[in-house]
MOPAC internal coordinates of N, CA, C and O (Angstrom, degrees):
PM7 1SCF
backbone

  N    0.0000 0     0.00 0     0.00 0    0    0    0
  C    1.4683 1     0.00 0     0.00 0    1    0    0
  C    1.5273 1   110.79 1     0.00 0    2    1    0
  O    1.2310 1   122.34 1   -38.28 1    3    2    1
  N    1.2825 1   113.12 1   141.72 1    3    2    1
  C    1.4680 1   121.42 1  -175.00 1    5    3    2
  C    1.5145 1   110.24 1  -122.87 1    6    5    3
  O    1.2310 1   120.72 1   -45.39 1    7    6    5
  N    1.2933 1   116.24 1   134.61 1    7    6    5
  C    1.4373 1   119.41 1   178.28 1    9    7    6
  C    1.5201 1   110.18 1   -93.13 1   10    9    7
  O    1.2310 1   118.79 1   -56.04 1   11   10    9
  N    1.3060 1   119.91 1   123.96 1   11   10    9
  C    1.4649 1   122.75 1  -178.03 1   13   11   10
  C    1.5249 1   113.61 1   -55.58 1   14   13   11
  O    1.2310 1   120.13 1   143.13 1   15   14   13
  N    1.2759 1   117.35 1   -36.87 1   15   14   13
  C    1.4766 1   119.47 1  -179.75 1   17   15   14
  C    1.5478 1   109.82 1   -66.12 1   18   17   15
  O    1.2310 1   121.26 1   135.14 1   19   18   17
  N    1.3202 1   115.19 1   -44.86 1   19   18   17
  C    1.4728 1   119.07 1   178.13 1   21   19   18
  C    1.5338 1   110.66 1   -60.49 1   22   21   19
  O    1.2310 1   120.49 1   136.29 1   23   22   21
  N    1.3352 1   116.66 1   -43.71 1   23   22   21
  C    1.4825 1   119.61 1   177.74 1   25   23   22
  C    1.4994 1   112.69 1   -61.37 1   26   25   23
  O    1.2310 1   121.46 1   140.38 1   27   26   25
  N    1.3434 1   114.81 1   -39.62 1   27   26   25
  C    1.4746 1   119.55 1   179.23 1   29   27   26
  C    1.5307 1   110.79 1   -64.47 1   30   29   27
  O    1.2310 1   121.77 1   138.75 1   31   30   29
  N    1.3347 1   114.22 1   -41.25 1   31   30   29
  C    1.4592 1   118.38 1  -177.82 1   33   31   30
  C    1.5762 1   109.56 1   -67.09 1   34   33   31
  O    1.2310 1   120.69 1   133.98 1   35   34   33
  N    1.3925 1   116.29 1   -46.02 1   35   34   33
  C    1.3771 1   120.89 1  -175.89 1   37   35   34
  C    1.5300 1   112.56 1   -67.66 1   38   37   35
  O    1.2310 1   119.02 1   159.94 1   39   38   37
  N    1.3251 1   119.48 1   -20.06 1   39   38   37
  C    1.4396 1   119.25 1   177.47 1   41   39   38
  C    1.5054 1   111.95 1  -100.51 1   42   41   39
  O    1.2310 1   119.53 1  -177.99 1   43   42   41
  N    1.3167 1   118.50 1     2.01 1   43   42   41
  C    1.4618 1   123.49 1  -179.58 1   45   43   42
  C    1.5883 1   107.38 1   -70.92 1   46   45   43
  O    1.2310 1   119.71 1   -45.24 1   47   46   45
  N    1.3401 1   118.15 1   134.76 1   47   46   45
  C    1.4451 1   121.61 1   177.42 1   49   47   46
  C    1.5387 1   117.12 1   -58.98 1   50   49   47
  O    1.2310 1   121.80 1   144.56 1   51   50   49
  N    1.3499 1   114.16 1   -35.44 1   51   50   49
  C    1.4625 1   118.55 1   176.48 1   53   51   50
  C    1.5208 1   113.21 1   -69.03 1   54   53   51
  O    1.2310 1   122.38 1   148.33 1   55   54   53
  N    1.3476 1   113.05 1   -31.67 1   55   54   53
  C    1.5037 1   117.04 1   177.76 1   57   55   54
  C    1.5274 1   108.19 1   -67.95 1   58   57   55
  O    1.2310 1   120.73 1   136.17 1   59   58   57
  N    1.3238 1   116.22 1   -43.83 1   59   58   57
  C    1.4751 1   120.70 1   179.80 1   61   59   58
  C    1.5743 1   107.79 1   -60.91 1   62   61   59
  O    1.2310 1   120.37 1   139.87 1   63   62   61
  N    1.3119 1   116.89 1   -40.13 1   63   62   61
  C    1.5017 1   121.82 1  -179.04 1   65   63   62
  C    1.5158 1   107.29 1   -66.90 1   66   65   63
  O    1.2310 1   120.29 1   133.45 1   67   66   65
  N    1.3390 1   117.05 1   -46.55 1   67   66   65
  C    1.5026 1   120.95 1   178.01 1   69   67   66
  C    1.5329 1   111.98 1   -56.28 1   70   69   67
  O    1.2310 1   121.32 1   133.94 1   71   70   69
  N    1.3028 1   115.08 1   -46.06 1   71   70   69
  C    1.4186 1   121.34 1  -176.79 1   73   71   70
  C    1.5172 1   110.89 1   -64.76 1   74   73   71
  O    1.2310 1   120.91 1   137.48 1   75   74   73
  N    1.3206 1   115.87 1   -42.52 1   75   74   73
  C    1.5216 1   119.15 1   179.18 1   77   75   74
  C    1.4787 1   112.41 1   -65.21 1   78   77   75
  O    1.2310 1   121.13 1   133.72 1   79   78   77
  N    1.3523 1   115.45 1   -46.28 1   79   78   77
  C    1.4662 1   120.10 1   179.51 1   81   79   78
  C    1.5522 1   111.62 1   -62.49 1   82   81   79
  O    1.2310 1   122.34 1   130.03 1   83   82   81
  N    1.2947 1   113.13 1   -49.97 1   83   82   81
  C    1.4187 1   117.03 1  -177.14 1   85   83   82
  C    1.5889 1   113.03 1   -60.50 1   86   85   83
  O    1.2310 1   120.80 1   135.19 1   87   86   85
  N    1.2699 1   116.08 1   -44.81 1   87   86   85
  C    1.4676 1   121.18 1  -179.93 1   89   87   86
  C    1.5290 1   110.62 1   -67.05 1   90   89   87
  O    1.2310 1   119.27 1   133.93 1   91   90   89
  N    1.2638 1   119.01 1   -46.07 1   91   90   89
  C    1.5226 1   119.81 1   179.51 1   93   91   90
  C    1.5036 1   109.73 1   -64.94 1   94   93   91
  O    1.2310 1   117.71 1   141.70 1   95   94   93
  N    1.3107 1   121.96 1   -38.30 1   95   94   93
  C    1.4410 1   124.12 1  -179.84 1   97   95   94
  C    1.5302 1   109.15 1   -69.22 1   98   97   95
  O    1.2310 1   120.64 1   138.92 1   99   98   97
  N    1.3224 1   116.38 1   -41.08 1   99   98   97
  C    1.4689 1   120.15 1   177.99 1  101   99   98
  C    1.4985 1   111.25 1   -63.75 1  102  101   99
  O    1.2310 1   119.31 1   137.82 1  103  102  101
  N    1.3224 1   118.91 1   -42.18 1  103  102  101
  C    1.4490 1   122.39 1  -179.78 1  105  103  102
  C    1.6052 1   109.87 1   -66.78 1  106  105  103
  O    1.2310 1   121.95 1   144.53 1  107  106  105
  N    1.3534 1   113.88 1   -35.47 1  107  106  105
  C    1.4506 1   114.05 1  -177.84 1  109  107  106
  C    1.5208 1   108.44 1   -69.60 1  110  109  107
  O    1.2310 1   119.55 1   138.49 1  111  110  109
  N    1.2881 1   118.47 1   -41.51 1  111  110  109
  C    1.4705 1   118.68 1   179.01 1  113  111  110
  C    1.5494 1   111.46 1   -68.62 1  114  113  111
  O    1.2310 1   120.26 1   147.13 1  115  114  113
  N    1.2949 1   117.10 1   -32.87 1  115  114  113
  C    1.4382 1   119.29 1   179.28 1  117  115  114
  C    1.5276 1   109.20 1   -66.78 1  118  117  115
  O    1.2310 1   119.51 1   137.73 1  119  118  117
  N    1.3332 1   118.55 1   -42.27 1  119  118  117
  C    1.4580 1   122.76 1  -178.69 1  121  119  118
  C    1.5637 1   108.25 1   -65.59 1  122  121  119
  O    1.2310 1   120.40 1   136.57 1  123  122  121
  N    1.3452 1   116.84 1   -43.43 1  123  122  121
  C    1.4315 1   119.11 1   176.02 1  125  123  122
  C    1.4972 1   113.70 1   -58.55 1  126  125  123
  O    1.2310 1   120.80 1   133.87 1  127  126  125
  N    1.3421 1   116.08 1   -46.13 1  127  126  125
  C    1.4923 1   118.84 1   178.82 1  129  127  126
  C    1.5119 1   111.11 1   -62.94 1  130  129  127
  O    1.2310 1   120.28 1   138.20 1  131  130  129
  N    1.3164 1   117.08 1   -41.80 1  131  130  129
  C    1.4763 1   118.58 1   178.72 1  133  131  130
  C    1.5127 1   110.88 1   -61.03 1  134  133  131
  O    1.2310 1   120.15 1   133.53 1  135  134  133
  N    1.2963 1   117.31 1   -46.47 1  135  134  133
  C    1.4959 1   119.99 1  -179.00 1  137  135  134
  C    1.5745 1   108.30 1   -58.42 1  138  137  135
  O    1.2310 1   119.63 1   132.47 1  139  138  137
  N    1.3145 1   118.32 1   -47.53 1  139  138  137
  C    1.4486 1   122.76 1  -176.68 1  141  139  138
  C    1.5545 1   109.03 1   -63.20 1  142  141  139
  O    1.2310 1   120.79 1   127.95 1  143  142  141
  N    1.3104 1   116.09 1   -52.05 1  143  142  141
  C    1.4233 1   121.69 1  -175.52 1  145  143  142
  C    1.5709 1   111.51 1   -65.21 1  146  145  143
  O    1.2310 1   120.53 1   128.47 1  147  146  145
  N    1.3348 1   116.58 1   -51.53 1  147  146  145
  C    1.4174 1   118.67 1  -178.27 1  149  147  146
  C    1.4729 1   113.37 1   -73.15 1  150  149  147
  O    1.2310 1   119.94 1   157.36 1  151  150  149
  N    1.3413 1   117.73 1   -22.64 1  151  150  149
  C    1.4677 1   121.01 1   170.07 1  153  151  150
  C    1.5273 1   110.21 1   -64.52 1  154  153  151
  O    1.2310 1   120.38 1   136.32 1  155  154  153
  N    1.3338 1   116.88 1   -43.68 1  155  154  153
  C    1.4233 1   120.15 1   177.33 1  157  155  154
  C    1.5160 1   111.63 1   -61.52 1  158  157  155
  O    1.2310 1   121.37 1   133.95 1  159  158  157
  N    1.3223 1   114.99 1   -46.05 1  159  158  157
  C    1.4820 1   120.60 1   179.15 1  161  159  158
  C    1.5262 1   111.60 1   -60.13 1  162  161  159
  O    1.2310 1   122.15 1   139.59 1  163  162  161
  N    1.3260 1   113.49 1   -40.41 1  163  162  161
  C    1.4782 1   120.64 1   177.83 1  165  163  162
  C    1.5343 1   110.58 1   -63.06 1  166  165  163
  O    1.2310 1   120.49 1   138.31 1  167  166  165
  N    1.3070 1   116.67 1   -41.69 1  167  166  165
  C    1.4856 1   119.77 1   172.35 1  169  167  166
  C    1.4716 1   113.92 1   -54.98 1  170  169  167
  O    1.2310 1   121.93 1   132.86 1  171  170  169
  N    1.3554 1   113.91 1   -47.14 1  171  170  169
  C    1.4653 1   119.75 1   178.58 1  173  171  170
  C    1.5194 1   111.57 1   -63.68 1  174  173  171
  O    1.2310 1   119.22 1   146.78 1  175  174  173
  N    1.2912 1   119.09 1   -33.22 1  175  174  173
  C    1.4368 1   121.62 1  -176.55 1  177  175  174
  C    1.5148 1   111.10 1   -82.81 1  178  177  175
  O    1.2310 1   119.71 1   141.31 1  179  178  177
  N    1.2702 1   118.16 1   -38.69 1  179  178  177
  C    1.4752 1   122.72 1  -171.31 1  181  179  178
  C    1.5050 1   118.47 1  -108.93 1  182  181  179
  O    1.2310 1   119.43 1   162.16 1  183  182  181
  N    1.2936 1   118.70 1   -17.84 1  183  182  181
  C    1.4784 1   121.92 1  -178.57 1  185  183  182
  C    1.5294 1   110.74 1  -138.86 1  186  185  183
  O    1.2310 1   119.85 1  -121.80 1  187  186  185
  N    1.3377 1   117.90 1    58.20 1  187  186  185
  C    1.4515 1   121.39 1  -179.70 1  189  187  186
  C    1.5207 1   111.64 1   -61.32 1  190  189  187
  O    1.2310 1   120.71 1   149.04 1  191  190  189
  N    1.3587 1   116.24 1   -30.96 1  191  190  189
  C    1.4417 1   119.50 1  -176.37 1  193  191  190
  C    1.5658 1   110.59 1   -64.52 1  194  193  191
  O    1.2310 1   121.06 1   139.84 1  195  194  193
  N    1.3246 1   115.58 1   -40.16 1  195  194  193
  C    1.5117 1   118.70 1   177.67 1  197  195  194
  C    1.4954 1   109.56 1   -62.05 1  198  197  195
  O    1.2310 1   120.53 1   132.30 1  199  198  197
  N    1.2970 1   116.59 1   -47.70 1  199  198  197
  C    1.4763 1   119.30 1  -178.94 1  201  199  198
  C    1.4835 1   114.71 1   -65.83 1  202  201  199
  O    1.2310 1   120.40 1   153.06 1  203  202  201
  N    1.2981 1   116.84 1   -26.94 1  203  202  201
  C    1.4832 1   123.20 1  -178.86 1  205  203  202
  C    1.5370 1   111.15 1   -81.36 1  206  205  203
  O    1.2310 1   120.16 1   163.62 1  207  206  205
  N    1.3087 1   117.30 1   -16.38 1  207  206  205
  C    1.5074 1   116.63 1  -179.73 1  209  207  206
  C    1.4911 1   111.81 1   -60.17 1  210  209  207
  O    1.2310 1   121.70 1   -41.50 1  211  210  209
  N    1.3328 1   114.35 1   138.50 1  211  210  209
  C    1.4935 1   116.60 1  -179.58 1  213  211  210
  C    1.5193 1   110.17 1   -83.34 1  214  213  211
  O    1.2310 1   122.90 1   -30.20 1  215  214  213
  N    1.2830 1   112.04 1   149.80 1  215  214  213
  C    1.4986 1   118.31 1   173.70 1  217  215  214
  C    1.4900 1   108.89 1   -89.90 1  218  217  215
  O    1.2310 1   121.06 1   -63.65 1  219  218  217
  N    1.3256 1   115.59 1   116.35 1  219  218  217
  C    1.4771 1   120.51 1  -177.87 1  221  219  218
  C    1.5068 1   111.00 1    59.92 1  222  221  219
  O    1.2310 1   120.84 1    33.93 1  223  222  221
  N    1.3295 1   116.00 1  -146.07 1  223  222  221
  C    1.4553 1   121.05 1  -177.57 1  225  223  222
  C    1.5246 1   111.39 1   -92.50 1  226  225  223
  O    1.2310 1   119.36 1  -178.05 1  227  226  225
  N    1.2852 1   118.82 1     1.95 1  227  226  225
  C    1.4803 1   120.96 1  -179.55 1  229  227  226
  C    1.5205 1   113.87 1   -78.82 1  230  229  227
  O    1.2310 1   121.30 1     8.49 1  231  230  229
  N    1.2546 1   115.11 1  -171.51 1  231  230  229
  C    1.4533 1   121.97 1  -178.52 1  233  231  230
  C    1.5752 1   112.20 1   -98.24 1  234  233  231
  O    1.2310 1   120.97 1   169.90 1  235  234  233
  N    1.3404 1   115.76 1   -10.10 1  235  234  233
  C    1.4898 1   119.74 1  -174.81 1  237  235  234
  C    1.5460 1   106.08 1   -78.40 1  238  237  235
  O    1.2310 1   121.39 1   -46.94 1  239  238  237
  N    1.3171 1   114.94 1   133.06 1  239  238  237
  C    1.4534 1   122.13 1   175.71 1  241  239  238
  C    1.4663 1   112.41 1   -97.18 1  242  241  239
  O    1.2310 1   118.62 1   -12.37 1  243  242  241
  N    1.3421 1   120.24 1   167.63 1  243  242  241
  C    1.4445 1   125.21 1   179.71 1  245  243  242
  C    1.5618 1   112.70 1   -60.02 1  246  245  243
  O    1.2310 1   120.77 1   156.35 1  247  246  245
  N    1.3409 1   116.13 1   -23.65 1  247  246  245
  C    1.4404 1   119.12 1  -175.81 1  249  247  246
  C    1.4996 1   113.44 1   -69.39 1  250  249  247
  O    1.2310 1   120.00 1   150.44 1  251  250  249
  N    1.3371 1   117.61 1   -29.56 1  251  250  249
  C    1.4754 1   124.38 1  -178.72 1  253  251  250
  C    1.5183 1   110.15 1   -66.13 1  254  253  251
  O    1.2310 1   118.74 1   123.62 1  255  254  253
  N    1.3019 1   120.01 1   -56.38 1  255  254  253
  C    1.5331 1   118.14 1  -178.54 1  257  255  254
  C    1.4995 1   111.22 1   -69.37 1  258  257  255
  O    1.2310 1   118.65 1   151.81 1  259  258  257
  N    1.3293 1   120.18 1   -28.19 1  259  258  257
  C    1.4338 1   120.82 1   175.43 1  261  259  258
  C    1.4883 1   109.36 1   -66.97 1  262  261  259
  O    1.2310 1   119.10 1   132.09 1  263  262  261
  N    1.2953 1   119.32 1   -47.91 1  263  262  261
  C    1.4724 1   125.30 1   177.85 1  265  263  262
  C    1.5367 1   108.90 1   -58.71 1  266  265  263
  O    1.2310 1   119.16 1   137.30 1  267  266  265
  N    1.2897 1   119.21 1   -42.70 1  267  266  265
  C    1.4476 1   123.81 1   179.04 1  269  267  266
  C    1.5441 1   108.48 1   -63.22 1  270  269  267
  O    1.2310 1   121.24 1   140.10 1  271  270  269
  N    1.3728 1   115.23 1   -39.90 1  271  270  269
  C    1.4789 1   119.24 1   176.62 1  273  271  270
  C    1.4606 1   113.85 1   -61.22 1  274  273  271
  O    1.2310 1   119.89 1   145.52 1  275  274  273
  N    1.3450 1   117.82 1   -34.48 1  275  274  273
  C    1.5174 1   121.06 1   177.74 1  277  275  274
  C    1.5257 1   108.23 1   -64.60 1  278  277  275
  O    1.2310 1   121.64 1   135.47 1  279  278  277
  N    1.3272 1   114.46 1   -44.53 1  279  278  277
  C    1.4828 1   119.10 1  -178.90 1  281  279  278
  C    1.6008 1   107.88 1   -63.14 1  282  281  279
  O    1.2310 1   120.38 1   131.82 1  283  282  281
  N    1.2655 1   116.87 1   -48.18 1  283  282  281
  C    1.4983 1   118.98 1  -178.96 1  285  283  282
  C    1.4615 1   112.88 1   -65.65 1  286  285  283
  O    1.2310 1   119.17 1   146.54 1  287  286  285
  N    1.3228 1   119.18 1   -33.46 1  287  286  285
  C    1.4680 1   123.99 1   175.35 1  289  287  286
  C    1.5159 1   108.85 1   -62.71 1  290  289  287
  O    1.2310 1   118.82 1   138.09 1  291  290  289
  N    1.3336 1   119.86 1   -41.91 1  291  290  289
  C    1.4503 1   124.55 1   178.31 1  293  291  290
  C    1.5004 1   109.29 1   -61.11 1  294  293  291
  O    1.2310 1   119.47 1   131.67 1  295  294  293
  N    1.3496 1   118.62 1   -48.33 1  295  294  293
  C    1.4226 1   122.44 1   178.47 1  297  295  294
  C    1.5605 1   110.57 1   -59.14 1  298  297  295
  O    1.2310 1   121.30 1   136.38 1  299  298  297
  N    1.2868 1   115.12 1   -43.62 1  299  298  297
  C    1.4454 1   121.16 1  -176.84 1  301  299  298
  C    1.5760 1   111.75 1   -62.89 1  302  301  299
  O    1.2310 1   120.63 1   130.76 1  303  302  301
  N    1.3044 1   116.41 1   -49.24 1  303  302  301
  C    1.4485 1   118.46 1   179.38 1  305  303  302
  C    1.5096 1   115.28 1   -68.90 1  306  305  303
  O    1.2310 1   121.60 1   154.87 1  307  306  305
  N    1.3312 1   114.54 1   -25.13 1  307  306  305
  C    1.4943 1   119.22 1   172.35 1  309  307  306
  C    1.4822 1   110.29 1   -70.05 1  310  309  307
  O    1.2310 1   119.45 1   137.49 1  311  310  309
  N    1.3425 1   118.65 1   -42.51 1  311  310  309
  C    1.4600 1   121.57 1   177.23 1  313  311  310
  C    1.5227 1   109.96 1   -65.10 1  314  313  311
  O    1.2310 1   118.94 1   141.73 1  315  314  313
  N    1.3318 1   119.63 1   -38.27 1  315  314  313
  C    1.4651 1   120.50 1  -179.82 1  317  315  314
  C    1.4890 1   108.23 1   -65.03 1  318  317  315
  O    1.2310 1   118.69 1   136.74 1  319  318  317
  N    1.3361 1   120.09 1   -43.26 1  319  318  317
  C    1.4659 1   123.41 1   179.07 1  321  319  318
  C    1.5740 1   110.52 1   -60.32 1  322  321  319
  O    1.2310 1   121.40 1   131.72 1  323  322  321
  N    1.3306 1   114.93 1   -48.28 1  323  322  321
  C    1.4616 1   119.64 1  -176.44 1  325  323  322
  C    1.5173 1   108.90 1   -61.80 1  326  325  323
  O    1.2310 1   120.82 1   136.81 1  327  326  325
  N    1.2785 1   116.04 1   -43.19 1  327  326  325
  C    1.4816 1   120.57 1  -177.48 1  329  327  326
  C    1.5496 1   109.78 1   -62.44 1  330  329  327
  O    1.2310 1   120.81 1   133.54 1  331  330  329
  N    1.3208 1   116.06 1   -46.46 1  331  330  329
  C    1.4942 1   119.54 1   177.05 1  333  331  330
  C    1.5042 1   112.19 1   -64.25 1  334  333  331
  O    1.2310 1   120.29 1   136.97 1  335  334  333
  N    1.3252 1   117.05 1   -43.03 1  335  334  333
  C    1.4546 1   121.15 1   179.73 1  337  335  334
  C    1.5159 1   110.10 1   -61.65 1  338  337  335
  O    1.2310 1   120.02 1   137.56 1  339  338  337
  N    1.3276 1   117.57 1   -42.44 1  339  338  337
  C    1.4453 1   120.11 1  -176.35 1  341  339  338
  C    1.5004 1   112.89 1   -75.38 1  342  341  339
  O    1.2310 1   119.47 1   164.54 1  343  342  341
  N    1.3151 1   118.61 1   -15.46 1  343  342  341
  C    1.4590 1   118.79 1   176.91 1  345  343  342
  C    1.5684 1   111.37 1  -107.14 1  346  345  343
  O    1.2310 1   121.76 1   103.85 1  347  346  345
  N    1.3439 1   114.24 1   -76.15 1  347  346  345
  C    1.4502 1   115.44 1  -173.90 1  349  347  346
  C    1.5188 1   114.00 1   -65.82 1  350  349  347
  O    1.2310 1   119.34 1   133.40 1  351  350  349
  N    1.3428 1   118.86 1   -46.60 1  351  350  349
  C    1.4619 1   119.22 1  -175.07 1  353  351  350
  C    1.5429 1   109.67 1   -71.55 1  354  353  351
  O    1.2310 1   119.19 1   142.70 1  355  354  353
  N    1.3093 1   119.16 1   -37.30 1  355  354  353
  C    1.4566 1   117.91 1   177.04 1  357  355  354
  C    1.5480 1   111.79 1   -67.04 1  358  357  355
  O    1.2310 1   119.33 1   143.09 1  359  358  357
  N    1.3521 1   118.88 1   -36.91 1  359  358  357
  C    1.4233 1   122.58 1   178.94 1  361  359  358
  C    1.5587 1   111.13 1   -62.21 1  362  361  359
  O    1.2310 1   121.48 1   137.01 1  363  362  361
  N    1.3895 1   114.77 1   -42.99 1  363  362  361
  C    1.4590 1   119.81 1   175.46 1  365  363  362
  C    1.5027 1   111.53 1   -61.12 1  366  365  363
  O    1.2310 1   121.39 1   135.73 1  367  366  365
  N    1.3127 1   114.95 1   -44.27 1  367  366  365
  C    1.4922 1   118.55 1  -179.01 1  369  367  366
  C    1.5080 1   111.85 1   -63.38 1  370  369  367
  O    1.2310 1   120.55 1   140.89 1  371  370  369
  N    1.3273 1   116.56 1   -39.11 1  371  370  369
  C    1.4715 1   118.97 1   177.10 1  373  371  370
  C    1.5398 1   112.28 1   -65.89 1  374  373  371
  O    1.2310 1   122.18 1   142.17 1  375  374  373
  N    1.3271 1   113.42 1   -37.83 1  375  374  373
  C    1.4942 1   116.78 1   179.37 1  377  375  374
  C    1.5485 1   111.53 1   -65.74 1  378  377  375
  O    1.2310 1   121.69 1   139.56 1  379  378  377
  N    1.3367 1   114.37 1   -40.44 1  379  378  377
  C    1.4595 1   119.04 1   177.88 1  381  379  378
  C    1.5276 1   108.44 1   -64.04 1  382  381  379
  O    1.2310 1   118.07 1   129.01 1  383  382  381
  N    1.3233 1   121.28 1   -50.99 1  383  382  381
  C    1.4209 1   120.82 1  -179.91 1  385  383  382
  C    1.5305 1   114.34 1   -60.27 1  386  385  383
  O    1.2310 1   120.24 1   146.46 1  387  386  385
  N    1.3207 1   117.15 1   -33.54 1  387  386  385
  C    1.4537 1   121.89 1   175.56 1  389  387  386
  C    1.4935 1   111.32 1   -64.68 1  390  389  387
  O    1.2310 1   121.49 1   131.95 1  391  390  389
  N    1.4088 1   114.76 1   -48.05 1  391  390  389
  C    1.4556 1   118.74 1   179.40 1  393  391  390
  C    1.5616 1   113.78 1   -63.36 1  394  393  391
  O    1.2310 1   121.03 1   141.69 1  395  394  393
  N    1.3110 1   115.64 1   -38.31 1  395  394  393
  C    1.4396 1   121.33 1  -174.21 1  397  395  394
  C    1.5667 1   109.87 1   -74.23 1  398  397  395
  O    1.2310 1   120.43 1   145.56 1  399  398  397
  N    1.3326 1   116.78 1   -34.44 1  399  398  397
  C    1.4511 1   120.25 1  -176.16 1  401  399  398
  C    1.4838 1   113.94 1   -80.14 1  402  401  399
  O    1.2310 1   119.33 1   179.29 1  403  402  401
  N    1.3232 1   118.88 1    -0.71 1  403  402  401
  C    1.4681 1   123.26 1   177.22 1  405  403  402
  C    1.5315 1   110.25 1   -68.46 1  406  405  403
  O    1.2310 1   120.10 1   180.00 1  407  406  405

């Protein structure tokens, strides 16, 4: 069984635009996150000496701020996605629903 409203939405040009933009943006952020995360893991696996170097005369090593950077990067790209979803993606969704409900 097929719902005519669903069929109308799925064939709407703005829906296809929304789907394309959302998917490509999601994949871009996913790839960036994987590069950052697996880059950090690769550093842990292959260059422990670099991460173990102390910063200045203190006890903190390079691994700590780099690991913190990975966490902050995750928060940043999440905020970027939420901001774009709440503006561009939601506006497209509203336009689609307005067009379909006519």
